[in-house]
mmCIF entry with sequence, helices, sheets and N, C-alpha, C, O atoms, coordinates in Angstrom:
data_MODEL
# 
_entry.id   MODEL 
# 
_entity.id                         1 
_entity.type                       polymer 
_entity.pdbx_number_of_molecules   1 
# 
_entity_poly.entity_id                      1 
_entity_poly.type                           'polypeptide(L)' 
_entity_poly.nstd_linkage                   no 
_entity_poly.nstd_monomer                   no 
_entity_poly.pdbx_seq_one_letter_code       MPIEIKELHIKAVINQEGGQSPAGSAAGAASAPDKGRIVAECVEKVLEILKQQNER 
_entity_poly.pdbx_seq_one_letter_code_can   MPIEIKELHIKAVINQEGGQSPAGSAAGAASAPDKGRIVAECVEKVLEILKQQNER 
_entity_poly.pdbx_strand_id                 A 
# 
loop_
_entity_poly_seq.entity_id 
_entity_poly_seq.num 
_entity_poly_seq.mon_id 
_entity_poly_seq.hetero 
1 1  MET n 
1 2  PRO n 
1 3  ILE n 
1 4  GLU n 
1 5  ILE n 
1 6  LYS n 
1 7  GLU n 
1 8  LEU n 
1 9  HIS n 
1 10 ILE n 
1 11 LYS n 
1 12 ALA n 
1 13 VAL n 
1 14 ILE n 
1 15 ASN n 
1 16 GLN n 
1 17 GLU n 
1 18 GLY n 
1 19 GLY n 
1 20 GLN n 
1 21 SER n 
1 22 PRO n 
1 23 ALA n 
1 24 GLY n 
1 25 SER n 
1 26 ALA n 
1 27 ALA n 
1 28 GLY n 
1 29 ALA n 
1 30 ALA n 
1 31 SER n 
1 32 ALA n 
1 33 PRO n 
1 34 ASP n 
1 35 LYS n 
1 36 GLY n 
1 37 ARG n 
1 38 ILE n 
1 39 VAL n 
1 40 ALA n 
1 41 GLU n 
1 42 CYS n 
1 43 VAL n 
1 44 GLU n 
1 45 LYS n 
1 46 VAL n 
1 47 LEU n 
1 48 GLU n 
1 49 ILE n 
1 50 LEU n 
1 51 LYS n 
1 52 GLN n 
1 53 GLN n 
1 54 ASN n 
1 55 GLU n 
1 56 ARG n 
# 
_struct_asym.id          A 
_struct_asym.entity_id   1 
# 
loop_
_struct_conf.conf_type_id 
_struct_conf.id 
_struct_conf.pdbx_PDB_helix_id 
_struct_conf.beg_label_comp_id 
_struct_conf.beg_label_asym_id 
_struct_conf.beg_label_seq_id 
_struct_conf.pdbx_beg_PDB_ins_code 
_struct_conf.end_label_comp_id 
_struct_conf.end_label_asym_id 
_struct_conf.end_label_seq_id 
_struct_conf.pdbx_end_PDB_ins_code 
_struct_conf.beg_auth_comp_id 
_struct_conf.beg_auth_asym_id 
_struct_conf.beg_auth_seq_id 
_struct_conf.end_auth_comp_id 
_struct_conf.end_auth_asym_id 
_struct_conf.end_auth_seq_id 
_struct_conf.pdbx_PDB_helix_class 
_struct_conf.details 
_struct_conf.pdbx_PDB_helix_length 
HELX_P HELX_P1 AA1 ALA A 27 ? ALA A 29 ? ALA A 27 ALA A 29 5 ? 3  
HELX_P HELX_P2 AA2 ALA A 32 ? GLU A 55 ? ALA A 32 GLU A 55 1 ? 24 
# 
_struct_conf_type.id          HELX_P 
_struct_conf_type.criteria    ? 
_struct_conf_type.reference   ? 
# 
loop_
_atom_site.group_PDB 
_atom_site.id 
_atom_site.type_symbol 
_atom_site.label_atom_id 
_atom_site.label_alt_id 
_atom_site.label_comp_id 
_atom_site.label_asym_id 
_atom_site.label_entity_id 
_atom_site.label_seq_id 
_atom_site.pdbx_PDB_ins_code 
_atom_site.Cartn_x 
_atom_site.Cartn_y 
_atom_site.Cartn_z 
_atom_site.occupancy 
_atom_site.B_iso_or_equiv 
_atom_site.pdbx_formal_charge 
_atom_site.auth_seq_id 
_atom_site.auth_comp_id 
_atom_site.auth_asym_id 
_atom_site.auth_atom_id 
_atom_site.pdbx_PDB_model_num 
ATOM 1   N N  . MET A 1 1  ? -7.929  28.300  9.447  1.00 0.00 ? 1  MET A N  1 
ATOM 2   C CA . MET A 1 1  ? -6.834  28.682  8.690  1.00 0.00 ? 1  MET A CA 1 
ATOM 3   C C  . MET A 1 1  ? -6.272  27.306  8.142  1.00 0.00 ? 1  MET A C  1 
ATOM 4   O O  . MET A 1 1  ? -6.028  26.330  8.852  1.00 0.00 ? 1  MET A O  1 
ATOM 5   N N  . PRO A 1 2  ? -6.096  27.382  6.714  1.00 0.00 ? 2  PRO A N  1 
ATOM 6   C CA . PRO A 1 2  ? -5.629  26.113  5.997  1.00 0.00 ? 2  PRO A CA 1 
ATOM 7   C C  . PRO A 1 2  ? -4.126  25.836  6.395  1.00 0.00 ? 2  PRO A C  1 
ATOM 8   O O  . PRO A 1 2  ? -3.355  26.750  6.688  1.00 0.00 ? 2  PRO A O  1 
ATOM 9   N N  . ILE A 1 3  ? -3.818  24.672  6.385  1.00 0.00 ? 3  ILE A N  1 
ATOM 10  C CA . ILE A 1 3  ? -2.358  24.129  6.552  1.00 0.00 ? 3  ILE A CA 1 
ATOM 11  C C  . ILE A 1 3  ? -1.751  23.743  5.262  1.00 0.00 ? 3  ILE A C  1 
ATOM 12  O O  . ILE A 1 3  ? -2.381  23.020  4.490  1.00 0.00 ? 3  ILE A O  1 
ATOM 13  N N  . GLU A 1 4  ? -0.545  24.185  4.970  1.00 0.00 ? 4  GLU A N  1 
ATOM 14  C CA . GLU A 1 4  ? 0.058   23.817  3.696  1.00 0.00 ? 4  GLU A CA 1 
ATOM 15  C C  . GLU A 1 4  ? 1.245   22.905  4.176  1.00 0.00 ? 4  GLU A C  1 
ATOM 16  O O  . GLU A 1 4  ? 1.948   23.162  5.153  1.00 0.00 ? 4  GLU A O  1 
ATOM 17  N N  . ILE A 1 5  ? 1.374   21.828  3.377  1.00 0.00 ? 5  ILE A N  1 
ATOM 18  C CA . ILE A 1 5  ? 2.432   20.891  3.569  1.00 0.00 ? 5  ILE A CA 1 
ATOM 19  C C  . ILE A 1 5  ? 3.415   21.057  2.511  1.00 0.00 ? 5  ILE A C  1 
ATOM 20  O O  . ILE A 1 5  ? 3.139   20.735  1.355  1.00 0.00 ? 5  ILE A O  1 
ATOM 21  N N  . LYS A 1 6  ? 4.606   21.567  2.851  1.00 0.00 ? 6  LYS A N  1 
ATOM 22  C CA . LYS A 1 6  ? 5.569   21.855  1.967  1.00 0.00 ? 6  LYS A CA 1 
ATOM 23  C C  . LYS A 1 6  ? 6.515   20.658  1.596  1.00 0.00 ? 6  LYS A C  1 
ATOM 24  O O  . LYS A 1 6  ? 7.061   20.592  0.495  1.00 0.00 ? 6  LYS A O  1 
ATOM 25  N N  . GLU A 1 7  ? 6.664   19.796  2.496  1.00 0.00 ? 7  GLU A N  1 
ATOM 26  C CA . GLU A 1 7  ? 7.507   18.548  2.386  1.00 0.00 ? 7  GLU A CA 1 
ATOM 27  C C  . GLU A 1 7  ? 6.813   17.370  2.986  1.00 0.00 ? 7  GLU A C  1 
ATOM 28  O O  . GLU A 1 7  ? 6.254   17.402  4.082  1.00 0.00 ? 7  GLU A O  1 
ATOM 29  N N  . LEU A 1 8  ? 6.886   16.244  2.141  1.00 0.00 ? 8  LEU A N  1 
ATOM 30  C CA . LEU A 1 8  ? 6.260   14.973  2.650  1.00 0.00 ? 8  LEU A CA 1 
ATOM 31  C C  . LEU A 1 8  ? 7.280   13.893  2.521  1.00 0.00 ? 8  LEU A C  1 
ATOM 32  O O  . LEU A 1 8  ? 7.741   13.607  1.416  1.00 0.00 ? 8  LEU A O  1 
ATOM 33  N N  . HIS A 1 9  ? 7.675   13.240  3.694  1.00 0.00 ? 9  HIS A N  1 
ATOM 34  C CA . HIS A 1 9  ? 8.649   12.118  3.643  1.00 0.00 ? 9  HIS A CA 1 
ATOM 35  C C  . HIS A 1 9  ? 7.936   10.859  3.896  1.00 0.00 ? 9  HIS A C  1 
ATOM 36  O O  . HIS A 1 9  ? 7.276   10.705  4.924  1.00 0.00 ? 9  HIS A O  1 
ATOM 37  N N  . ILE A 1 10 ? 8.049   9.949   2.989  1.00 0.00 ? 10 ILE A N  1 
ATOM 38  C CA . ILE A 1 10 ? 7.339   8.708   3.082  1.00 0.00 ? 10 ILE A CA 1 
ATOM 39  C C  . ILE A 1 10 ? 8.405   7.533   3.178  1.00 0.00 ? 10 ILE A C  1 
ATOM 40  O O  . ILE A 1 10 ? 9.273   7.410   2.313  1.00 0.00 ? 10 ILE A O  1 
ATOM 41  N N  . LYS A 1 11 ? 8.315   6.763   4.153  1.00 0.00 ? 11 LYS A N  1 
ATOM 42  C CA . LYS A 1 11 ? 9.359   5.641   4.354  1.00 0.00 ? 11 LYS A CA 1 
ATOM 43  C C  . LYS A 1 11 ? 8.549   4.312   4.139  1.00 0.00 ? 11 LYS A C  1 
ATOM 44  O O  . LYS A 1 11 ? 7.446   4.114   4.647  1.00 0.00 ? 11 LYS A O  1 
ATOM 45  N N  . ALA A 1 12 ? 9.202   3.440   3.345  1.00 0.00 ? 12 ALA A N  1 
ATOM 46  C CA . ALA A 1 12 ? 8.544   2.160   3.238  1.00 0.00 ? 12 ALA A CA 1 
ATOM 47  C C  . ALA A 1 12 ? 9.475   1.103   3.327  1.00 0.00 ? 12 ALA A C  1 
ATOM 48  O O  . ALA A 1 12 ? 10.614  1.288   2.896  1.00 0.00 ? 12 ALA A O  1 
ATOM 49  N N  . VAL A 1 13 ? 9.125   -0.077  3.870  1.00 0.00 ? 13 VAL A N  1 
ATOM 50  C CA . VAL A 1 13 ? 9.875   -1.270  3.959  1.00 0.00 ? 13 VAL A CA 1 
ATOM 51  C C  . VAL A 1 13 ? 9.206   -2.362  3.244  1.00 0.00 ? 13 VAL A C  1 
ATOM 52  O O  . VAL A 1 13 ? 8.060   -2.710  3.530  1.00 0.00 ? 13 VAL A O  1 
ATOM 53  N N  . ILE A 1 14 ? 9.955   -2.947  2.250  1.00 0.00 ? 14 ILE A N  1 
ATOM 54  C CA . ILE A 1 14 ? 9.380   -4.007  1.438  1.00 0.00 ? 14 ILE A CA 1 
ATOM 55  C C  . ILE A 1 14 ? 10.150  -5.242  1.644  1.00 0.00 ? 14 ILE A C  1 
ATOM 56  O O  . ILE A 1 14 ? 11.369  -5.265  1.477  1.00 0.00 ? 14 ILE A O  1 
ATOM 57  N N  . ASN A 1 15 ? 9.466   -6.274  2.004  1.00 0.00 ? 15 ASN A N  1 
ATOM 58  C CA . ASN A 1 15 ? 10.117  -7.607  2.192  1.00 0.00 ? 15 ASN A CA 1 
ATOM 59  C C  . ASN A 1 15 ? 9.881   -8.460  0.976  1.00 0.00 ? 15 ASN A C  1 
ATOM 60  O O  . ASN A 1 15 ? 8.773   -8.678  0.488  1.00 0.00 ? 15 ASN A O  1 
ATOM 61  N N  . GLN A 1 16 ? 11.047  -8.927  0.527  1.00 0.00 ? 16 GLN A N  1 
ATOM 62  C CA . GLN A 1 16 ? 10.977  -9.711  -0.847 1.00 0.00 ? 16 GLN A CA 1 
ATOM 63  C C  . GLN A 1 16 ? 10.682  -11.137 -0.494 1.00 0.00 ? 16 GLN A C  1 
ATOM 64  O O  . GLN A 1 16 ? 10.119  -11.845 -1.330 1.00 0.00 ? 16 GLN A O  1 
ATOM 65  N N  . GLU A 1 17 ? 11.015  -11.612 0.670  1.00 0.00 ? 17 GLU A N  1 
ATOM 66  C CA . GLU A 1 17 ? 10.815  -13.018 1.016  1.00 0.00 ? 17 GLU A CA 1 
ATOM 67  C C  . GLU A 1 17 ? 9.317   -13.256 1.290  1.00 0.00 ? 17 GLU A C  1 
ATOM 68  O O  . GLU A 1 17 ? 8.624   -12.392 1.827  1.00 0.00 ? 17 GLU A O  1 
ATOM 69  N N  . GLY A 1 18 ? 8.849   -14.432 0.912  1.00 0.00 ? 18 GLY A N  1 
ATOM 70  C CA . GLY A 1 18 ? 7.463   -14.834 1.163  1.00 0.00 ? 18 GLY A CA 1 
ATOM 71  C C  . GLY A 1 18 ? 7.141   -15.453 2.600  1.00 0.00 ? 18 GLY A C  1 
ATOM 72  O O  . GLY A 1 18 ? 6.116   -16.080 2.865  1.00 0.00 ? 18 GLY A O  1 
ATOM 73  N N  . GLY A 1 19 ? 8.081   -15.201 3.394  1.00 0.00 ? 19 GLY A N  1 
ATOM 74  C CA . GLY A 1 19 ? 7.769   -15.715 4.780  1.00 0.00 ? 19 GLY A CA 1 
ATOM 75  C C  . GLY A 1 19 ? 6.919   -15.106 5.617  1.00 0.00 ? 19 GLY A C  1 
ATOM 76  O O  . GLY A 1 19 ? 6.057   -14.363 5.147  1.00 0.00 ? 19 GLY A O  1 
ATOM 77  N N  . GLN A 1 20 ? 7.014   -15.309 6.929  1.00 0.00 ? 20 GLN A N  1 
ATOM 78  C CA . GLN A 1 20 ? 6.036   -14.739 7.916  1.00 0.00 ? 20 GLN A CA 1 
ATOM 79  C C  . GLN A 1 20 ? 6.410   -13.215 8.092  1.00 0.00 ? 20 GLN A C  1 
ATOM 80  O O  . GLN A 1 20 ? 7.562   -12.790 8.004  1.00 0.00 ? 20 GLN A O  1 
ATOM 81  N N  . SER A 1 21 ? 5.311   -12.458 8.347  1.00 0.00 ? 21 SER A N  1 
ATOM 82  C CA . SER A 1 21 ? 5.614   -11.114 8.716  1.00 0.00 ? 21 SER A CA 1 
ATOM 83  C C  . SER A 1 21 ? 5.775   -10.960 10.220 1.00 0.00 ? 21 SER A C  1 
ATOM 84  O O  . SER A 1 21 ? 5.371   -11.861 10.955 1.00 0.00 ? 21 SER A O  1 
ATOM 85  N N  . PRO A 1 22 ? 6.349   -9.856  10.723 1.00 0.00 ? 22 PRO A N  1 
ATOM 86  C CA . PRO A 1 22 ? 6.651   -9.786  12.247 1.00 0.00 ? 22 PRO A CA 1 
ATOM 87  C C  . PRO A 1 22 ? 5.221   -9.779  12.957 1.00 0.00 ? 22 PRO A C  1 
ATOM 88  O O  . PRO A 1 22 ? 4.229   -9.246  12.460 1.00 0.00 ? 22 PRO A O  1 
ATOM 89  N N  . ALA A 1 23 ? 5.245   -10.387 14.086 1.00 0.00 ? 23 ALA A N  1 
ATOM 90  C CA . ALA A 1 23 ? 4.031   -10.572 14.911 1.00 0.00 ? 23 ALA A CA 1 
ATOM 91  C C  . ALA A 1 23 ? 3.558   -9.292  15.415 1.00 0.00 ? 23 ALA A C  1 
ATOM 92  O O  . ALA A 1 23 ? 4.337   -8.472  15.903 1.00 0.00 ? 23 ALA A O  1 
ATOM 93  N N  . GLY A 1 24 ? 2.254   -9.088  15.308 1.00 0.00 ? 24 GLY A N  1 
ATOM 94  C CA . GLY A 1 24 ? 1.654   -7.930  15.711 1.00 0.00 ? 24 GLY A CA 1 
ATOM 95  C C  . GLY A 1 24 ? 1.657   -6.754  14.657 1.00 0.00 ? 24 GLY A C  1 
ATOM 96  O O  . GLY A 1 24 ? 1.222   -5.630  14.906 1.00 0.00 ? 24 GLY A O  1 
ATOM 97  N N  . SER A 1 25 ? 2.146   -7.107  13.568 1.00 0.00 ? 25 SER A N  1 
ATOM 98  C CA . SER A 1 25 ? 2.191   -6.086  12.550 1.00 0.00 ? 25 SER A CA 1 
ATOM 99  C C  . SER A 1 25 ? 0.716   -5.929  11.781 1.00 0.00 ? 25 SER A C  1 
ATOM 100 O O  . SER A 1 25 ? 0.238   -6.902  11.198 1.00 0.00 ? 25 SER A O  1 
ATOM 101 N N  . ALA A 1 26 ? 0.126   -4.827  11.812 1.00 0.00 ? 26 ALA A N  1 
ATOM 102 C CA . ALA A 1 26 ? -1.194  -4.559  11.148 1.00 0.00 ? 26 ALA A CA 1 
ATOM 103 C C  . ALA A 1 26 ? -0.992  -4.675  9.537  1.00 0.00 ? 26 ALA A C  1 
ATOM 104 O O  . ALA A 1 26 ? -1.889  -5.118  8.820  1.00 0.00 ? 26 ALA A O  1 
ATOM 105 N N  . ALA A 1 27 ? 0.171   -4.272  9.068  1.00 0.00 ? 27 ALA A N  1 
ATOM 106 C CA . ALA A 1 27 ? 0.172   -4.424  7.615  1.00 0.00 ? 27 ALA A CA 1 
ATOM 107 C C  . ALA A 1 27 ? 0.473   -5.877  7.222  1.00 0.00 ? 27 ALA A C  1 
ATOM 108 O O  . ALA A 1 27 ? 0.125   -6.251  6.102  1.00 0.00 ? 27 ALA A O  1 
ATOM 109 N N  . GLY A 1 28 ? 1.010   -6.612  7.945  1.00 0.00 ? 28 GLY A N  1 
ATOM 110 C CA . GLY A 1 28 ? 1.159   -8.161  7.702  1.00 0.00 ? 28 GLY A CA 1 
ATOM 111 C C  . GLY A 1 28 ? -0.157  -8.863  7.630  1.00 0.00 ? 28 GLY A C  1 
ATOM 112 O O  . GLY A 1 28 ? -0.229  -9.978  7.113  1.00 0.00 ? 28 GLY A O  1 
ATOM 113 N N  . ALA A 1 29 ? -1.230  -8.241  8.140  1.00 0.00 ? 29 ALA A N  1 
ATOM 114 C CA . ALA A 1 29 ? -2.575  -8.987  8.069  1.00 0.00 ? 29 ALA A CA 1 
ATOM 115 C C  . ALA A 1 29 ? -3.119  -8.932  6.773  1.00 0.00 ? 29 ALA A C  1 
ATOM 116 O O  . ALA A 1 29 ? -3.839  -9.881  6.461  1.00 0.00 ? 29 ALA A O  1 
ATOM 117 N N  . ALA A 1 30 ? -2.927  -7.970  5.885  1.00 0.00 ? 30 ALA A N  1 
ATOM 118 C CA . ALA A 1 30 ? -3.403  -7.814  4.541  1.00 0.00 ? 30 ALA A CA 1 
ATOM 119 C C  . ALA A 1 30 ? -2.703  -8.671  3.509  1.00 0.00 ? 30 ALA A C  1 
ATOM 120 O O  . ALA A 1 30 ? -1.480  -8.805  3.564  1.00 0.00 ? 30 ALA A O  1 
ATOM 121 N N  . SER A 1 31 ? -3.294  -9.149  2.744  1.00 0.00 ? 31 SER A N  1 
ATOM 122 C CA . SER A 1 31 ? -2.641  -9.935  1.611  1.00 0.00 ? 31 SER A CA 1 
ATOM 123 C C  . SER A 1 31 ? -2.010  -8.928  0.458  1.00 0.00 ? 31 SER A C  1 
ATOM 124 O O  . SER A 1 31 ? -2.293  -7.731  0.435  1.00 0.00 ? 31 SER A O  1 
ATOM 125 N N  . ALA A 1 32 ? -1.281  -9.445  -0.325 1.00 0.00 ? 32 ALA A N  1 
ATOM 126 C CA . ALA A 1 32 ? -0.539  -8.506  -1.334 1.00 0.00 ? 32 ALA A CA 1 
ATOM 127 C C  . ALA A 1 32 ? -1.493  -7.918  -2.198 1.00 0.00 ? 32 ALA A C  1 
ATOM 128 O O  . ALA A 1 32 ? -1.271  -6.743  -2.488 1.00 0.00 ? 32 ALA A O  1 
ATOM 129 N N  . PRO A 1 33 ? -2.608  -8.504  -2.730 1.00 0.00 ? 33 PRO A N  1 
ATOM 130 C CA . PRO A 1 33 ? -3.561  -7.814  -3.612 1.00 0.00 ? 33 PRO A CA 1 
ATOM 131 C C  . PRO A 1 33 ? -4.378  -6.724  -2.646 1.00 0.00 ? 33 PRO A C  1 
ATOM 132 O O  . PRO A 1 33 ? -4.773  -5.685  -3.173 1.00 0.00 ? 33 PRO A O  1 
ATOM 133 N N  . ASP A 1 34 ? -4.589  -6.928  -1.452 1.00 0.00 ? 34 ASP A N  1 
ATOM 134 C CA . ASP A 1 34 ? -5.204  -6.000  -0.586 1.00 0.00 ? 34 ASP A CA 1 
ATOM 135 C C  . ASP A 1 34 ? -4.309  -4.756  -0.306 1.00 0.00 ? 34 ASP A C  1 
ATOM 136 O O  . ASP A 1 34 ? -4.780  -3.628  -0.160 1.00 0.00 ? 34 ASP A O  1 
ATOM 137 N N  . LYS A 1 35 ? -3.093  -5.026  -0.247 1.00 0.00 ? 35 LYS A N  1 
ATOM 138 C CA . LYS A 1 35 ? -2.073  -3.904  -0.058 1.00 0.00 ? 35 LYS A CA 1 
ATOM 139 C C  . LYS A 1 35 ? -2.095  -2.981  -1.318 1.00 0.00 ? 35 LYS A C  1 
ATOM 140 O O  . LYS A 1 35 ? -2.128  -1.755  -1.204 1.00 0.00 ? 35 LYS A O  1 
ATOM 141 N N  . GLY A 1 36 ? -2.078  -3.600  -2.485 1.00 0.00 ? 36 GLY A N  1 
ATOM 142 C CA . GLY A 1 36 ? -2.077  -2.819  -3.737 1.00 0.00 ? 36 GLY A CA 1 
ATOM 143 C C  . GLY A 1 36 ? -3.329  -1.995  -3.811 1.00 0.00 ? 36 GLY A C  1 
ATOM 144 O O  . GLY A 1 36 ? -3.310  -0.836  -4.225 1.00 0.00 ? 36 GLY A O  1 
ATOM 145 N N  . ARG A 1 37 ? -4.399  -2.593  -3.414 1.00 0.00 ? 37 ARG A N  1 
ATOM 146 C CA . ARG A 1 37 ? -5.851  -1.866  -3.523 1.00 0.00 ? 37 ARG A CA 1 
ATOM 147 C C  . ARG A 1 37 ? -5.683  -0.649  -2.500 1.00 0.00 ? 37 ARG A C  1 
ATOM 148 O O  . ARG A 1 37 ? -5.977  0.504   -2.815 1.00 0.00 ? 37 ARG A O  1 
ATOM 149 N N  . ILE A 1 38 ? -5.224  -0.980  -1.350 1.00 0.00 ? 38 ILE A N  1 
ATOM 150 C CA . ILE A 1 38 ? -5.192  0.177   -0.359 1.00 0.00 ? 38 ILE A CA 1 
ATOM 151 C C  . ILE A 1 38 ? -4.221  1.247   -0.865 1.00 0.00 ? 38 ILE A C  1 
ATOM 152 O O  . ILE A 1 38 ? -4.561  2.424   -0.738 1.00 0.00 ? 38 ILE A O  1 
ATOM 153 N N  . VAL A 1 39 ? -3.122  0.969   -1.390 1.00 0.00 ? 39 VAL A N  1 
ATOM 154 C CA . VAL A 1 39 ? -2.271  1.942   -1.906 1.00 0.00 ? 39 VAL A CA 1 
ATOM 155 C C  . VAL A 1 39 ? -2.850  2.744   -3.060 1.00 0.00 ? 39 VAL A C  1 
ATOM 156 O O  . VAL A 1 39 ? -2.726  3.967   -3.119 1.00 0.00 ? 39 VAL A O  1 
ATOM 157 N N  . ALA A 1 40 ? -3.528  1.973   -4.035 1.00 0.00 ? 40 ALA A N  1 
ATOM 158 C CA . ALA A 1 40 ? -4.261  2.747   -5.089 1.00 0.00 ? 40 ALA A CA 1 
ATOM 159 C C  . ALA A 1 40 ? -5.252  3.595   -4.485 1.00 0.00 ? 40 ALA A C  1 
ATOM 160 O O  . ALA A 1 40 ? -5.272  4.743   -4.928 1.00 0.00 ? 40 ALA A O  1 
ATOM 161 N N  . GLU A 1 41 ? -6.083  3.309   -3.577 1.00 0.00 ? 41 GLU A N  1 
ATOM 162 C CA . GLU A 1 41 ? -7.156  4.091   -2.883 1.00 0.00 ? 41 GLU A CA 1 
ATOM 163 C C  . GLU A 1 41 ? -6.443  5.432   -2.272 1.00 0.00 ? 41 GLU A C  1 
ATOM 164 O O  . GLU A 1 41 ? -6.866  6.571   -2.473 1.00 0.00 ? 41 GLU A O  1 
ATOM 165 N N  . CYS A 1 42 ? -5.364  5.124   -1.542 1.00 0.00 ? 42 CYS A N  1 
ATOM 166 C CA . CYS A 1 42 ? -4.689  6.182   -0.938 1.00 0.00 ? 42 CYS A CA 1 
ATOM 167 C C  . CYS A 1 42 ? -4.105  7.362   -1.870 1.00 0.00 ? 42 CYS A C  1 
ATOM 168 O O  . CYS A 1 42 ? -4.117  8.569   -1.626 1.00 0.00 ? 42 CYS A O  1 
ATOM 169 N N  . VAL A 1 43 ? -3.593  6.703   -2.994 1.00 0.00 ? 43 VAL A N  1 
ATOM 170 C CA . VAL A 1 43 ? -3.052  7.665   -4.107 1.00 0.00 ? 43 VAL A CA 1 
ATOM 171 C C  . VAL A 1 43 ? -4.282  8.399   -4.712 1.00 0.00 ? 43 VAL A C  1 
ATOM 172 O O  . VAL A 1 43 ? -4.196  9.585   -5.031 1.00 0.00 ? 43 VAL A O  1 
ATOM 173 N N  . GLU A 1 44 ? -5.376  7.718   -4.860 1.00 0.00 ? 44 GLU A N  1 
ATOM 174 C CA . GLU A 1 44 ? -6.491  8.298   -5.478 1.00 0.00 ? 44 GLU A CA 1 
ATOM 175 C C  . GLU A 1 44 ? -7.066  9.436   -4.612 1.00 0.00 ? 44 GLU A C  1 
ATOM 176 O O  . GLU A 1 44 ? -7.504  10.469  -5.118 1.00 0.00 ? 44 GLU A O  1 
ATOM 177 N N  . LYS A 1 45 ? -7.047  9.203   -3.281 1.00 0.00 ? 45 LYS A N  1 
ATOM 178 C CA . LYS A 1 45 ? -7.591  10.348  -2.327 1.00 0.00 ? 45 LYS A CA 1 
ATOM 179 C C  . LYS A 1 45 ? -6.644  11.401  -2.425 1.00 0.00 ? 45 LYS A C  1 
ATOM 180 O O  . LYS A 1 45 ? -7.077  12.536  -2.622 1.00 0.00 ? 45 LYS A O  1 
ATOM 181 N N  . VAL A 1 46 ? -5.328  11.196  -2.311 1.00 0.00 ? 46 VAL A N  1 
ATOM 182 C CA . VAL A 1 46 ? -4.441  12.335  -2.262 1.00 0.00 ? 46 VAL A CA 1 
ATOM 183 C C  . VAL A 1 46 ? -4.467  13.146  -3.480 1.00 0.00 ? 46 VAL A C  1 
ATOM 184 O O  . VAL A 1 46 ? -4.326  14.365  -3.382 1.00 0.00 ? 46 VAL A O  1 
ATOM 185 N N  . LEU A 1 47 ? -4.651  12.528  -4.735 1.00 0.00 ? 47 LEU A N  1 
ATOM 186 C CA . LEU A 1 47 ? -4.684  13.306  -5.897 1.00 0.00 ? 47 LEU A CA 1 
ATOM 187 C C  . LEU A 1 47 ? -5.950  14.073  -5.954 1.00 0.00 ? 47 LEU A C  1 
ATOM 188 O O  . LEU A 1 47 ? -5.944  15.204  -6.441 1.00 0.00 ? 47 LEU A O  1 
ATOM 189 N N  . GLU A 1 48 ? -6.987  13.563  -5.511 1.00 0.00 ? 48 GLU A N  1 
ATOM 190 C CA . GLU A 1 48 ? -8.297  14.222  -5.338 1.00 0.00 ? 48 GLU A CA 1 
ATOM 191 C C  . GLU A 1 48 ? -8.212  15.522  -4.383 1.00 0.00 ? 48 GLU A C  1 
ATOM 192 O O  . GLU A 1 48 ? -8.689  16.618  -4.676 1.00 0.00 ? 48 GLU A O  1 
ATOM 193 N N  . ILE A 1 49 ? -7.621  15.257  -3.364 1.00 0.00 ? 49 ILE A N  1 
ATOM 194 C CA . ILE A 1 49 ? -7.408  16.580  -2.415 1.00 0.00 ? 49 ILE A CA 1 
ATOM 195 C C  . ILE A 1 49 ? -6.593  17.460  -3.029 1.00 0.00 ? 49 ILE A C  1 
ATOM 196 O O  . ILE A 1 49 ? -6.905  18.646  -2.924 1.00 0.00 ? 49 ILE A O  1 
ATOM 197 N N  . LEU A 1 50 ? -5.441  17.128  -3.764 1.00 0.00 ? 50 LEU A N  1 
ATOM 198 C CA . LEU A 1 50 ? -4.634  18.050  -4.409 1.00 0.00 ? 50 LEU A CA 1 
ATOM 199 C C  . LEU A 1 50 ? -5.336  18.766  -5.482 1.00 0.00 ? 50 LEU A C  1 
ATOM 200 O O  . LEU A 1 50 ? -5.056  19.956  -5.624 1.00 0.00 ? 50 LEU A O  1 
ATOM 201 N N  . LYS A 1 51 ? -6.226  18.215  -6.279 1.00 0.00 ? 51 LYS A N  1 
ATOM 202 C CA . LYS A 1 51 ? -7.154  18.770  -7.262 1.00 0.00 ? 51 LYS A CA 1 
ATOM 203 C C  . LYS A 1 51 ? -7.904  19.761  -6.654 1.00 0.00 ? 51 LYS A C  1 
ATOM 204 O O  . LYS A 1 51 ? -7.892  20.906  -7.105 1.00 0.00 ? 51 LYS A O  1 
ATOM 205 N N  . GLN A 1 52 ? -8.663  19.405  -5.522 1.00 0.00 ? 52 GLN A N  1 
ATOM 206 C CA . GLN A 1 52 ? -9.493  20.378  -4.855 1.00 0.00 ? 52 GLN A CA 1 
ATOM 207 C C  . GLN A 1 52 ? -8.826  21.580  -4.443 1.00 0.00 ? 52 GLN A C  1 
ATOM 208 O O  . GLN A 1 52 ? -9.393  22.667  -4.543 1.00 0.00 ? 52 GLN A O  1 
ATOM 209 N N  . GLN A 1 53 ? -7.547  21.454  -3.942 1.00 0.00 ? 53 GLN A N  1 
ATOM 210 C CA . GLN A 1 53 ? -6.848  22.621  -3.416 1.00 0.00 ? 53 GLN A CA 1 
ATOM 211 C C  . GLN A 1 53 ? -6.382  23.438  -4.627 1.00 0.00 ? 53 GLN A C  1 
ATOM 212 O O  . GLN A 1 53 ? -6.337  24.663  -4.506 1.00 0.00 ? 53 GLN A O  1 
ATOM 213 N N  . ASN A 1 54 ? -6.020  22.841  -5.824 1.00 0.00 ? 54 ASN A N  1 
ATOM 214 C CA . ASN A 1 54 ? -5.681  23.751  -6.894 1.00 0.00 ? 54 ASN A CA 1 
ATOM 215 C C  . ASN A 1 54 ? -6.906  24.450  -7.546 1.00 0.00 ? 54 ASN A C  1 
ATOM 216 O O  . ASN A 1 54 ? -6.721  25.470  -8.209 1.00 0.00 ? 54 ASN A O  1 
ATOM 217 N N  . GLU A 1 55 ? -8.022  23.987  -7.395 1.00 0.00 ? 55 GLU A N  1 
ATOM 218 C CA . GLU A 1 55 ? -9.233  24.571  -7.871 1.00 0.00 ? 55 GLU A CA 1 
ATOM 219 C C  . GLU A 1 55 ? -9.675  25.911  -7.072 1.00 0.00 ? 55 GLU A C  1 
ATOM 220 O O  . GLU A 1 55 ? -10.384 26.770  -7.596 1.00 0.00 ? 55 GLU A O  1 
ATOM 221 N N  . ARG A 1 56 ? -9.210  25.989  -5.827 1.00 0.00 ? 56 ARG A N  1 
ATOM 222 C CA . ARG A 1 56 ? -9.622  27.097  -4.918 1.00 0.00 ? 56 ARG A CA 1 
ATOM 223 C C  . ARG A 1 56 ? -8.914  28.289  -5.386 1.00 0.00 ? 56 ARG A C  1 
ATOM 224 O O  . ARG A 1 56 ? -9.070  29.365  -4.810 1.00 0.00 ? 56 ARG A O  1 
# 
């Protein structure tokens, strides 16, 4: 049985300062270009999934 997501809440925290990230943070390990690439890949995957669902 397929699952339909009716609402999606996304929370993001953006630090403007170029200082150190919090210790133990997985997101802090990636550099800024890597984060942008990851976000772009995620958006692409979500759009692909939505397109596949609309074709059904």
